[in-house]
C-alpha positions in Angstrom: -84.1 -76.8 11.2 -87.1 -79.2 10.9 -88.2 -81.6 13.6 -88.9 -85.0 12.1 -91.9 -87.0 13.2 -90.8 -89.3 16.0 -91.9 -92.9 16.5 -92.1 -92.5 20.2 -94.9 -90.7 22.0 -94.1 -87.5 24.0 -96.6 -85.5 25.9 -97.4 -81.9 24.9 -94.9 -80.3 27.3 -92.1 -82.5 26.0 -92.9 -81.7 22.4 -92.9 -77.9 23.2 -89.5 -78.3 24.8 -88.0 -80.1 21.8 -89.5 -77.5 19.4 -88.1 -74.7 21.5 -84.7 -76.3 21.6 -84.6 -76.8 17.9 -85.6 -73.2 17.2 -83.0 -71.9 19.6 -80.3 -74.0 17.9 -81.4 -72.7 14.5 -81.1 -69.1 15.6 -77.8 -69.6 17.4 -76.3 -71.5 14.5 -77.5 -69.1 11.9 -76.2 -66.2 13.8 -72.7 -67.7 14.1 -72.7 -68.5 10.4 -73.8 -65.0 9.5 -71.2 -63.4 11.8 -68.5 -65.6 10.3 -69.6 -64.5 6.8 -69.5 -60.8 7.8 -66.1 -61.3 9.4 -64.7 -62.9 6.3 -66.1 -60.5 3.8 -66.0 -57.2 5.7 -62.5 -56.2 6.8 -62.4 -53.4 9.3 -59.8 -50.8 10.3 -57.7 -48.4 8.3 -56.4 -51.1 5.9 -60.0 -52.3 5.1 -60.2 -50.3 1.8 -57.0 -52.0 0.5 -58.0 -55.5 1.7 -61.4 -55.2 0.0 -59.7 -54.2 -3.2 -57.3 -57.2 -3.0 -60.2 -59.5 -2.1 -62.0 -58.4 -5.3 -59.0 -59.3 -7.4 -58.8 -62.8 -5.7 -62.6 -63.4 -6.1 -62.3 -62.6 -9.8 -59.7 -65.4 -10.1 -56.8 -63.1 -10.7 -53.3 -63.2 -9.1 -52.1 -60.4 -6.9 -48.8 -58.8 -7.6 -46.0 -60.0 -5.3 -45.9 -56.6 -3.6 -49.6 -56.8 -2.8 -49.0 -60.2 -1.2 -46.3 -58.7 1.0 -48.6 -55.9 2.2 -51.3 -58.5 2.9 -49.0 -60.8 4.8 -47.7 -58.2 7.2 -48.3 -54.5 6.9 -45.0 -52.6 7.0 -46.1 -50.3 9.8 -46.7 -53.5 11.9 -43.2 -54.7 11.3 -41.1 -52.0 13.0 -39.8 -54.4 15.6 -38.4 -56.5 12.7 -36.6 -53.5 11.3 -35.1 -52.8 14.7 -34.0 -56.4 15.0 -32.3 -56.3 11.6 -30.6 -53.1 12.7 -29.3 -54.7 15.9 -27.7 -57.5 13.8 -26.7 -55.2 10.9 -28.6 -57.5 8.6 -29.6 -56.7 5.1 -33.4 -57.1 4.4 -35.1 -59.8 2.5 -36.7 -58.8 -0.8 -40.1 -58.6 1.0 -38.7 -56.5 3.9 -36.8 -54.3 1.4 -40.3 -53.4 0.0 -41.7 -53.0 3.5 -39.0 -50.7 4.7 -39.7 -48.3 1.8 -42.8 -47.4 3.8 -40.3 -45.8 6.3 -38.4 -44.2 3.4 -35.5 -46.8 3.4 -34.4 -48.4 0.2 -31.7 -51.1 0.3 -29.9 -50.5 -3.0 -27.7 -53.5 -3.4 -25.9 -54.4 -5.5 -25.2 -50.8 -6.5 -24.4 -50.0 -2.8 -24.6 -52.5 0.0 -26.5 -50.1 2.2 -29.8 -48.1 2.5 -30.8 -44.9 0.8 -33.2 -42.7 2.7 -35.6 -40.4 0.9 -37.1 -37.6 3.1 -40.5 -35.8 3.0 -40.1 -32.0 2.8 -43.5 -30.5 1.9 -43.1 -27.8 -0.8 -39.4 -28.4 -0.6 -38.9 -25.8 2.2 -36.9 -26.5 5.4 -35.3 -24.5 8.1 -31.5 -23.8 8.4 -31.2 -25.8 11.6 -32.8 -28.8 10.0 -30.2 -28.8 7.2 -27.5 -28.5 9.8 -28.9 -31.4 11.7 -29.1 -33.5 8.6 -25.5 -32.8 7.9 -24.6 -34.0 11.4 -26.7 -37.1 11.0 -25.1 -37.9 7.6 -21.6 -37.6 9.1 -22.6 -39.9 11.9 -24.8 -42.5 10.2 -24.5 -42.1 6.4 -22.2 -41.1 3.6 -21.1 -37.5 4.2 -23.3 -35.9 1.5 -26.9 -35.5 0.3 -28.6 -35.3 -3.0 -31.4 -32.8 -4.0 -33.9 -34.8 -6.0 -36.3 -34.0 -8.9 -39.2 -33.9 -6.3 -37.6 -31.0 -4.4 -36.5 -33.4 -1.8 -33.3 -34.8 -0.2 -31.8 -38.2 -0.2 -29.2 -39.6 2.2 -27.1 -42.6 1.1 -24.6 -45.2 2.3 -26.6 -46.0 5.4 -25.5 -49.4 6.9 -28.4 -51.5 8.3 -27.2 -50.9 11.8 -27.9 -47.2 11.5 -31.3 -47.4 9.8 -33.4 -47.0 12.9 -31.1 -44.4 14.4 -31.5 -42.3 11.3 -35.3 -42.5 11.3 -35.4 -41.5 15.0 -32.8 -38.7 14.3 -35.0 -37.3 11.6 -37.9 -37.2 14.0 -35.7 -35.2 16.4 -35.3 -32.6 13.7 -39.0 -32.4 13.0 -38.5 -34.3 9.7 -39.7 -37.6 8.5 -39.3 -40.2 5.7 -42.6 -41.9 6.3 -44.3 -43.1 3.1 -41.7 -41.6 0.8 -41.2 -44.9 -1.1 -43.2 -47.9 -2.3 -46.9 -47.7 -3.1 -47.5 -44.5 -1.3 -48.1 -40.8 -1.9 -44.7 -39.3 -2.4 -43.2 -36.0 -1.4 -45.6 -33.1 -1.9 -44.1 -30.5 -4.3 -45.0 -26.9 -4.7 -43.7 -23.7 -6.2 -40.3 -23.2 -4.6 -40.7 -19.4 -4.4 -44.1 -19.7 -2.7 -44.9 -16.6 -0.7 -42.0 -14.5 -2.0 -42.6 -14.5 -5.8 -43.7 -11.2 -7.4 -45.8 -12.9 -10.1 -47.4 -15.8 -8.2 -51.2 -16.1 -8.1 -51.2 -18.2 -5.0 -48.9 -19.1 -2.1 -48.8 -23.0 -2.3 -47.2 -23.5 1.1 -50.4 -23.9 3.2 -52.0 -26.3 0.7 -48.9 -28.5 0.3 -48.5 -28.5 4.1 -52.1 -29.5 4.7 -51.9 -32.4 2.2 -48.6 -33.5 3.7 -50.0 -33.8 7.2 -53.2 -35.3 5.9 -51.2 -38.1 4.3 -49.0 -38.7 7.4 -51.8 -39.1 9.8 -54.2 -41.4 7.9 -52.9 -45.0 7.5 -55.6 -45.8 5.0 -53.8 -43.6 2.5 -50.7 -45.9 2.6 -50.4 -49.0 0.4 -52.0 -47.7 -2.9 -51.9 -49.8 -6.0 -48.8 -47.9 -7.0 -46.9 -44.8 -6.1 -48.7 -41.5 -6.4 -47.6 -37.9 -6.9 -49.4 -34.6 -6.1 -48.1 -31.1 -6.9 -49.3 -27.6 -6.3 -48.1 -24.8 -8.7 -48.9 -21.2 -7.8 -47.8 -19.7 -11.2 -44.5 -18.4 -9.8 -41.4 -17.9 -11.9 -40.0 -21.3 -11.2 -42.0 -24.2 -12.7 -43.0 -27.0 -10.3 -43.7 -29.4 -13.1 -47.2 -30.1 -11.7 -48.4 -31.6 -15.0 -46.0 -34.6 -14.6 -48.0 -35.6 -11.4 -51.0 -37.9 -10.9 -52.8 -34.9 -9.5 -51.8 -31.5 -10.7 -53.2 -28.4 -8.9 -52.4 -25.3 -11.0 -53.3 -21.9 -9.8 -55.5 -19.9 -12.3 -57.4 -16.7 -12.2 -61.0 -17.2 -13.1 -62.8 -14.2 -14.8 -66.2 -12.9 -13.8 -69.3 -14.0 -15.7 -68.8 -17.8 -15.8 -71.1 -18.9 -13.0 -68.5 -19.1 -10.3 -66.9 -16.6 -7.9 -64.1 -14.8 -9.8 -60.6 -15.0 -8.3 -57.8 -17.6 -7.9 -58.7 -21.3 -8.1 -56.8 -24.5 -8.7 -57.3 -26.0 -12.1 -57.3 -29.8 -11.7 -55.3 -32.1 -14.0 -55.1 -35.9 -13.7 -52.9 -38.8 -14.8 -49.4 -37.3 -15.3 -46.7 -40.0 -15.7 -44.2 -38.8 -18.2 -42.1 -42.0 -18.0 -45.2 -43.6 -19.7 -45.4 -40.6 -22.1 -48.4 -38.9 -20.6 -49.0 -35.5 -18.9 -51.8 -34.7 -16.4 -54.8 -33.9 -18.6 -57.0 -30.9 -17.8 -60.4 -32.1 -16.5 -62.2 -28.8 -17.0 -62.7 -28.7 -13.2 -61.6 -25.9 -10.9 -61.2 -26.4 -7.2 -61.3 -23.9 -4.3 -57.8 -23.9 -2.9 -59.1 -24.6 0.6 -60.9 -27.7 -0.7 -57.8 -29.2 -2.5 -57.1 -31.7 0.2 -60.7 -32.9 0.3 -60.8 -33.4 -3.5 -57.3 -35.0 -3.6 -58.4 -37.4 -0.8 -61.5 -38.5 -2.8 -59.4 -39.1 -5.9 -56.9 -41.2 -4.1 -59.5 -43.3 -2.4 -61.2 -44.0 -5.7 -57.8 -45.0 -7.1 -57.3 -47.3 -4.2 -60.5 -49.1 -5.1 -60.0 -49.2 -8.9 -56.3 -49.4 -9.5 -54.7 -52.5 -10.9 -53.1 -54.7 -8.2 -52.0 -57.5 -10.6 -49.7 -55.7 -13.1 -47.2 -53.3 -11.7 -46.6 -51.8 -15.2 -50.2 -50.8 -15.6 -51.1 -49.8 -12.0 -50.7 -46.1 -12.0 -53.7 -43.7 -12.1 -53.2 -43.0 -15.8 -54.4 -46.6 -16.6 -57.5 -46.2 -14.5 -58.3 -43.1 -16.4 -57.5 -44.8 -19.7 -60.0 -47.5 -18.8 -62.8 -45.4 -17.2 -62.3 -42.2 -19.0 -61.7 -38.9 -17.2 -65.4 -37.8 -17.2 -66.6 -41.1 -15.7 -63.8 -41.1 -13.1 -64.6 -37.6 -12.0 -68.3 -38.4 -11.8 -67.4 -41.2 -9.3 -65.2 -38.7 -7.4 -68.2 -36.3 -7.2 -70.4 -39.1 -6.0 -67.9 -39.8 -3.2 -67.8 -36.1 -2.3 -71.6 -35.8 -2.4 -71.5 -32.7 -4.6 -70.7 -31.4 -8.1 -67.4 -29.7 -8.7 -67.2 -26.4 -10.6 -66.5 -26.6 -14.3 -65.5 -23.6 -16.5 -64.5 -23.4 -20.2 -60.9 -22.4 -21.1 -62.0 -18.9 -22.0 -63.0 -18.3 -18.3 -59.3 -18.5 -17.4 -56.9 -15.6 -17.6 -53.5 -16.3 -19.2 -51.1 -17.6 -16.5 -47.8 -15.8 -15.9 -45.0 -17.6 -17.7 -42.2 -19.3 -15.8 -38.6 -18.3 -16.2 -36.3 -21.2 -17.0 -33.3 -19.5 -15.3 -35.1 -18.2 -12.2 -33.7 -21.0 -10.1 -30.2 -19.7 -10.6 -28.7 -16.4 -9.4 -30.2 -13.4 -7.6 -33.9 -12.4 -8.1 -36.0 -9.8 -6.3 -38.8 -11.0 -4.1 -42.2 -9.4 -3.7 -41.0 -8.1 -0.4 -39.2 -4.8 -1.1 -35.5 -5.0 -0.6 -35.3 -8.8 -0.3 -34.0 -11.4 -2.8 -33.8 -15.1 -3.3 -30.5 -16.6 -4.5 -30.5 -19.7 -6.6 -27.4 -21.9 -5.8 -26.0 -24.1 -8.5 -25.2 -27.6 -7.3 -23.1 -30.2 -9.1 -26.0 -32.4 -10.3 -27.8 -32.1 -7.0 -24.9 -33.1 -4.7 -24.0 -31.4 -1.5 -21.3 -32.4 1.0 -22.1 -32.2 4.6 -19.7 -29.3 5.0 -21.5 -27.4 2.3 -24.9 -28.3 3.9 -23.7 -26.7 7.2 -22.2 -23.7 5.5 -25.4 -23.0 3.5 -27.5 -23.3 6.6 -25.3 -20.7 8.3 -25.5 -18.4 5.3 -29.3 -18.7 5.3 -29.4 -18.0 9.1 -26.9 -15.1 9.0 -27.8 -13.4 5.8 -31.3 -14.6 4.8 -34.6 -15.5 6.4 -33.3 -18.9 7.6 -35.1 -21.0 5.0 -33.7 -23.4 2.4 -36.0 -24.0 -0.6 -35.3 -27.0 -2.7 -36.4 -27.1 -6.3 -37.3 -29.9 -8.8 -34.3 -28.7 -10.8 -31.9 -30.4 -8.4 -30.8 -27.2 -6.7 -31.8 -24.9 -3.9 -32.7 -21.3 -3.1 -31.7 -19.1 -0.1 -34.5 -16.6 0.5 -34.9 -13.3 2.3 -31.5 -11.9 1.5 -31.5 -8.1 1.8 -30.0 -6.0 -1.0 -27.1 -5.0 1.1 -26.2 -8.6 1.9 -26.5 -10.1 -1.6 -22.8 -9.6 -2.5 -21.6 -11.1 0.8 -24.0 -14.1 0.4 -22.8 -14.8 -3.1 -19.2 -14.6 -2.1 -19.8 -17.0 0.8 -21.5 -19.4 -1.6 -18.5 -19.3 -3.9 -16.2 -19.8 -0.9 -17.6 -23.2 -0.2 -17.2 -24.4 -3.8 -20.7 -23.7 -5.1 -21.9 -20.9 -7.4 -24.8 -18.6 -8.1 -24.0 -18.5 -11.8 -24.3 -21.1 -14.5 -24.3 -21.4 -18.3 -27.5 -22.3 -20.0 -26.1 -25.8 -20.5 -25.2 -26.2 -16.9 -28.3 -24.7 -15.4 -30.6 -27.2 -17.0 -28.4 -30.3 -16.6 -30.2 -33.0 -14.6 -29.4 -36.6 -13.8 -30.9 -39.3 -11.7 -28.7 -41.3 -9.2 -27.5 -43.7 -11.9 -26.0 -47.1 -11.4 -23.5 -45.7 -8.8 -26.4 -45.9 -6.4 -29.4 -47.5 -8.0 -29.8 -51.2 -9.1 -32.2 -50.3 -11.9 -30.0 -47.9 -13.8 -28.1 -49.1 -16.8 -25.5 -46.3 -16.7 -23.6 -43.9 -14.5 -25.9 -41.0 -15.3 -24.4 -38.4 -13.0 -20.8 -39.1 -14.3 -22.0 -38.9 -17.9 -24.0 -35.8 -17.4 -21.0 -34.1 -15.9 -18.9 -35.2 -19.0 -21.6 -33.7 -21.3 -21.6 -30.5 -19.4 -17.8 -30.2 -19.4 -17.5 -31.0 -23.0 -20.3 -28.9 -24.5 -19.9 -25.9 -22.2 -16.5 -25.1 -23.7 -17.4 -25.8 -27.3 -20.9 -24.5 -27.9 -22.1 -21.0 -26.9 -25.8 -21.6 -26.1 -27.6 -18.3 -25.5 -31.1 -19.6 -24.6 -32.4 -21.8 -21.7 -31.8 -25.5 -22.3 -32.6 -28.7 -20.4 -30.5 -31.9 -20.8 -31.8 -34.7 -18.6 -30.2 -38.1 -18.2 -32.2 -41.0 -16.6 -31.0 -44.5 -15.9 -34.0 -46.6 -16.5 -37.7 -46.8 -17.4 -38.7 -45.3 -14.1 -37.5 -42.0 -15.6 -36.7 -40.2 -12.3 -35.0 -37.5 -14.3 -37.9 -37.2 -16.7 -36.0 -37.5 -20.0 -39.1 -37.3 -22.2 -39.9 -33.7 -21.2 -36.4 -32.3 -21.8 -35.1 -30.3 -24.7 -32.5 -33.2 -25.0 -33.4 -36.3 -23.0 -31.4 -39.4 -22.6 -32.3 -42.8 -21.2 -29.6 -45.3 -20.3 -29.3 -48.5 -22.3 -26.8 -51.4 -22.7 -25.3 -50.8 -26.1 -24.0 -53.9 -28.0 -20.4 -53.8 -29.2 -18.6 -56.3 -31.4 -20.1 -59.5 -32.7 -20.7 -61.2 -29.3 -22.9 -60.4 -26.4 -20.7 -57.7 -25.0 -22.3 -54.3 -24.1 -21.2 -51.0 -22.8 -23.1 -48.2 -21.1 -24.9 -46.0 -23.4 -28.1 -44.0 -24.2 -31.0 -43.5 -26.5 -31.3 -39.7 -27.2 -34.6 -37.8 -27.6 -35.2 -34.1 -28.5 -38.1 -31.7 -28.4 -39.7 -32.6 -25.1 -41.2 -29.8 -23.0 -43.4 -29.0 -20.0 -46.0 -26.5 -18.9 -47.5 -24.6 -21.9 -45.0 -26.4 -24.2 -45.7 -29.9 -22.8 -44.9 -32.7 -25.2 -42.9 -35.9 -25.3 -39.5 -35.8 -27.1 -38.9 -37.9 -30.2 -36.0 -40.3 -30.7 -33.0 -38.9 -32.6 -30.3 -41.4 -31.8 -30.4 -45.0 -30.5 -27.7 -46.9 -28.8 -25.1 -44.1 -28.4 -22.1 -45.3 -26.4 -21.7 -43.2 -23.3 -18.2 -42.2 -24.3 -19.6 -40.8 -27.5 -22.6 -38.9 -26.0 -20.9 -35.6 -25.3 -19.9 -35.3 -29.0 -23.3 -36.1 -30.3 -24.9 -33.6 -28.0 -22.4 -31.0 -29.2 -23.3 -31.7 -32.8 -27.0 -31.4 -32.2 -26.5 -28.1 -30.4 -24.3 -26.8 -33.3 -27.0 -27.8 -35.7 -29.5 -25.8 -33.7 -27.3 -22.7 -33.8 -26.7 -23.0 -37.5 -30.2 -23.7 -38.6 -32.6 -21.9 -36.2 -35.0 -19.6 -37.8 -33.8 -16.6 -35.9 -31.7 -15.8 -32.8 -34.9 -15.8 -30.8 -35.9 -19.3 -31.7 -35.5 -21.7 -28.8 -34.0 -25.2 -29.1 -37.4 -26.6 -28.4 -39.1 -24.8 -31.3 -36.2 -25.8 -33.6 -36.4 -29.4 -32.6 -40.1 -29.6 -33.1 -39.8 -28.2 -36.7 -38.0 -31.4 -37.6 -38.5 -35.1 -37.1 -35.9 -37.4 -35.6 -34.3 -38.3 -39.0 -34.0 -34.6 -40.0 -32.4 -33.7 -36.7 -29.9 -36.5 -37.0 -29.0 -35.4 -40.6 -28.5 -31.8 -39.6 -26.3 -32.9 -36.6 -24.2 -35.2 -38.7 -23.3 -32.3 -41.0 -21.4 -30.7 -38.2 -17.9 -31.7 -37.4 -16.7 -32.4 -33.9 -13.9 -34.3 -32.2 -13.4 -37.9 -33.4 -15.9 -40.3 -32.0 -14.5 -43.3 -30.2 -14.4 -46.7 -31.9 
């Protein structure tokens, strides 16, 4: 501020007073302006990293996605009183609140069901018998009398009226369980090898690493509200695949040989960017991570994703698209800068071959590494358990096993720690409650998402149609090799149809000359995971759901008739042919008449 020359005369003391006053005003005003600028441009607190990322989008003249606006308007964790108020009045949520309540694990799934679905968090998929009993009791009191095992080795409860939503969340806490952050733009349930700690061939017990990451997420609010959902998995190289390469971050246990500049032994190989619904697997980075530093590295990756992920286009907001834009090497250099150190890199020849998974190890009786003990894989009808079955399985686990229930990504569960002399009794008890420990190759690999019976996005009743395919084909085709058939209801690909031997995604199929449609599917073949990872190719388009069992039958018969040898898997057979050739081979085989 400049003092202008005045037309009146002041003495020296008066002039010094005016100059001091002006200088003080300048400092005071400048300080206030600077403080205001800092306040406006420098958010603080645990949500600051997200607000800064949003501000960058706005400053660039771009429009935030609606979900980002919802987060910005009122953070879900600051709205719990609103959830309680809606419960008191049994009110369905607005669209914005339906997004917010997913931070608590609650999804209002109207119009499929006029109620909530609750998705839990169960790190590494392992829970105690008393927790399963408690969940059954909660389901009977507050939900539909059943649960579903999901493809993230997790449990869902359904048919929850709004008035019961808060009671359920509080009931979960009483059981030492939580649903916090299991939906919306958050890090989802942490998966790991289901036989961790009991598997004779595993390289590493994934339980402590999955557990550490689980609690790291739960207790750091800055790790909620990512640009999009985020998946992390730990695979210890056990007999049951954890499908880690379908995750945004894949930690795969590997044995590093001596002579490559790092300490030999078991490390995690780091893969990034898996999202098979968008036809991509986690790609190897060439980086290996000390298992005890997995959480530190994952945290740095997630925080870089928070800063760089797209908050304008929900279809391009997953980590894969950041990696496509930056490149894996540049992205990991930024991660290393955040960590303040270089990560270890080794060539492929430094890694010993990993033990192979067994595609039937999640079903039936298998010996553990502990002498005289076994795990028993229980077959569930497309992941569904009644509350009576939940309580019965919990009792079998407590009385005849080690008291643990281990969920798998294959929509079933294991009972572990069953001694040799109790195996027969345990299997009989499982059969007694309407479940089984045996399954055909068709039934053991049959997976379906919730479908339109419980999900508004799905275009077909996937669980019903999967059951029909299983019933039809099991009695007509004698498949003698492991086989996966996955049905998913929409582009979210919760059942991961692209990585299955036979994968089907729901579609509305036109019929007649008008606009009428019926439920149906596009069918893919030749997908795989792990060492055989690849995306299936389309064989049939716009199959009516009523016709699907017969077309799957014909494709399986074509495989049995034309495989190179009895040892050739369906996967190898399918990859020897393109979609047109597979379709022609299938059409050469007769089956029951296809509906009109």
